[in-house]
MDAnalysis code that builds the backbone (N, CA, C; Angstrom):
import MDAnalysis as mda
import numpy as np

u = mda.Universe.empty(171, n_residues=57, atom_resindex=np.repeat(np.arange(57), 3), trajectory=True)
u.add_TopologyAttr("name", ["N", "CA", "C"] * 57)
u.add_TopologyAttr("resid", np.arange(1, 58))
u.add_TopologyAttr("resname", ["MET", "SER", "ASN", "ILE", "TYR", "GLU", "LYS", "ILE", "SER", "GLY", "LEU", "ALA", "LYS", "GLY", "TYR", "ALA", "ASP", "ASN", "LEU", "LYS", "VAL", "ILE", "ILE", "GLY", "SER", "ARG", "LEU", "GLU", "GLU", "MET", "LYS", "CYS", "ASP", "ASP", "THR", "SER", "HIS", "TYR", "LEU", "ILE", "TYR", "ARG", "VAL", "LEU", "GLY", "ALA", "GLN", "LEU", "GLU", "GLU", "GLY", "ARG", "LEU", "ILE", "ASP", "GLU", "TYR"])
u.atoms.positions = np.array([
    [121.167, 106.900, 41.739],
    [120.810, 106.957, 40.338],
    [120.435, 105.567, 39.798],
    [121.140, 104.571, 40.229],
    [120.880, 103.193, 39.789],
    [119.494, 102.749, 40.206],
    [119.058, 103.149, 41.391],
    [117.727, 102.790, 41.905],
    [116.626, 103.340, 41.032],
    [116.753, 104.585, 40.561],
    [115.770, 105.197, 39.684],
    [115.725, 104.449, 38.361],
    [116.906, 104.098, 37.839],
    [116.979, 103.350, 36.590],
    [116.263, 102.005, 36.751],
    [116.486, 101.316, 37.824],
    [115.843, 100.016, 38.058],
    [114.329, 100.164, 38.150],
    [113.835, 101.206, 38.818],
    [112.419, 101.426, 38.899],
    [111.802, 101.724, 37.538],
    [112.447, 102.577, 36.781],
    [111.932, 102.909, 35.441],
    [111.973, 101.684, 34.578],
    [113.066, 100.885, 34.637],
    [113.176, 99.665, 33.858],
    [112.042, 98.689, 34.242],
    [111.792, 98.548, 35.522],
    [110.744, 97.677, 35.982],
    [109.381, 98.090, 35.477],
    [109.112, 99.391, 35.548],
    [107.825, 99.912, 35.015],
    [107.706, 99.650, 33.536],
    [108.769, 99.931, 32.794],
    [108.745, 99.742, 31.323],
    [108.510, 98.272, 30.998],
    [109.181, 97.357, 31.701],
    [109.009, 95.933, 31.464],
    [107.562, 95.515, 31.768],
    [107.029, 96.016, 32.846],
    [105.624, 95.700, 33.202],
    [104.649, 96.133, 32.122],
    [104.852, 97.371, 31.657],
    [103.950, 97.873, 30.578],
    [104.146, 97.099, 29.294],
    [105.402, 96.739, 28.949],
    [105.640, 95.992, 27.717],
    [105.027, 94.604, 27.797],
    [105.180, 93.936, 28.948],
    [104.600, 92.594, 29.106],
    [103.064, 92.666, 29.003],
    [102.461, 93.659, 29.638],
    [101.013, 93.804, 29.553],
    [100.548, 94.063, 28.115],
    [101.285, 94.896, 27.408],
    [100.927, 95.209, 26.029],
    [101.023, 93.972, 25.143],
    [102.041, 93.124, 25.374],
    [102.182, 91.883, 24.603],
    [100.970, 90.977, 24.801],
    [100.484, 90.890, 26.034],
    [99.323, 90.069, 26.329],
    [98.086, 90.614, 25.596],
    [97.898, 91.914, 25.669],
    [96.735, 92.549, 25.046],
    [96.780, 92.385, 23.521],
    [97.947, 92.610, 22.947],
    [98.092, 92.431, 21.476],
    [97.836, 90.995, 21.085],
    [98.420, 90.051, 21.824],
    [98.199, 88.637, 21.531],
    [96.741, 88.263, 21.588],
    [96.033, 88.783, 22.564],
    [94.610, 88.524, 22.705],
    [93.834, 89.084, 21.506],
    [94.140, 90.333, 21.134],
    [93.454, 90.945, 19.984],
    [93.756, 90.199, 18.709],
    [94.999, 89.738, 18.503],
    [95.302, 88.989, 17.296],
    [94.480, 87.713, 17.229],
    [94.272, 87.058, 18.354],
    [93.422, 85.866, 18.374],
    [91.994, 86.225, 18.030],
    [91.477, 87.314, 18.576],
    [90.118, 87.770, 18.277],
    [89.968, 88.064, 16.793],
    [91.017, 88.640, 16.181],
    [90.931, 89.022, 14.785],
    [90.736, 87.820, 13.857],
    [91.122, 86.642, 14.313],
    [90.941, 85.427, 13.480],
    [89.443, 85.160, 13.250],
    [88.586, 85.687, 14.145],
    [87.132, 85.467, 14.024],
    [86.419, 86.685, 13.463],
    [87.167, 87.782, 13.226],
    [86.528, 89.004, 12.693],
    [86.019, 88.824, 11.283],
    [85.083, 89.651, 10.915],
    [84.589, 89.717, 9.531],
    [85.721, 90.266, 8.658],
    [85.941, 89.614, 7.547],
    [87.038, 90.041, 6.638],
    [86.516, 90.578, 5.309],
    [85.253, 91.007, 5.307],
    [84.673, 91.506, 4.056],
    [85.441, 92.742, 3.527],
    [86.070, 93.487, 4.450],
    [86.825, 94.654, 4.019],
    [88.078, 94.303, 3.241],
    [88.464, 93.009, 3.238],
    [89.628, 92.580, 2.438],
    [89.355, 92.830, 0.942],
    [88.113, 92.871, 0.545],
    [87.784, 93.168, -0.862],
    [88.341, 94.507, -1.253],
    [88.260, 95.479, -0.353],
    [88.827, 96.797, -0.643],
    [90.332, 96.703, -0.819],
    [90.979, 95.941, 0.035],
    [92.425, 95.742, -0.095],
    [92.755, 95.159, -1.452],
    [91.981, 94.158, -1.889],
    [92.265, 93.507, -3.175],
    [92.060, 94.462, -4.322],
    [91.033, 95.333, -4.259],
    [90.795, 96.319, -5.305],
    [91.979, 97.281, -5.346],
    [92.567, 97.578, -4.197],
    [93.713, 98.459, -4.131],
    [95.027, 97.757, -4.517],
    [94.965, 96.459, -4.780],
    [96.134, 95.714, -5.248],
    [96.899, 94.980, -4.169],
    [96.378, 94.924, -2.958],
    [97.061, 94.212, -1.879],
    [96.669, 92.739, -1.920],
    [97.616, 91.870, -1.697],
    [97.352, 90.438, -1.589],
    [96.737, 90.124, -0.249],
    [96.228, 88.922, -0.112],
    [95.544, 88.484, 1.129],
    [96.462, 88.666, 2.356],
    [97.709, 88.209, 2.233],
    [98.639, 88.338, 3.367],
    [98.911, 89.794, 3.695],
    [99.035, 90.643, 2.678],
    [99.253, 92.082, 2.918],
    [98.053, 92.687, 3.651],
    [96.837, 92.266, 3.292],
    [95.632, 92.757, 3.960],
    [95.612, 92.360, 5.427],
    [96.040, 91.170, 5.698],
    [96.095, 90.687, 7.103],
    [97.115, 91.525, 7.876],
    [98.259, 91.787, 7.247],
    [99.268, 92.605, 7.937],
    [98.790, 94.026, 8.144],
    [98.072, 94.599, 7.188],
    [97.495, 95.917, 7.355],
    [96.595, 95.959, 8.584],
    [95.765, 94.954, 8.714],
    [94.882, 94.900, 9.912],
    [95.672, 94.771, 11.214],
    [96.726, 93.952, 11.183],
    [97.532, 93.788, 12.375],
    [98.212, 95.072, 12.783],
    [98.731, 95.787, 11.789],
    [99.425, 97.032, 12.103],
    [98.455, 98.068, 12.559],
])
């Protein structure tokens, strides 16, 4: 039973590590993205930081 747990844990860690790299890469790319859509966020009452967080989520 312990062997199965270790294998599943190893797979989960591998997928989590890979996802962290992909998300980090996309967050860096987003710094260069067009932000003209932030105007819509402002019209809806969101502040600049909130708009950035909306895009990240």
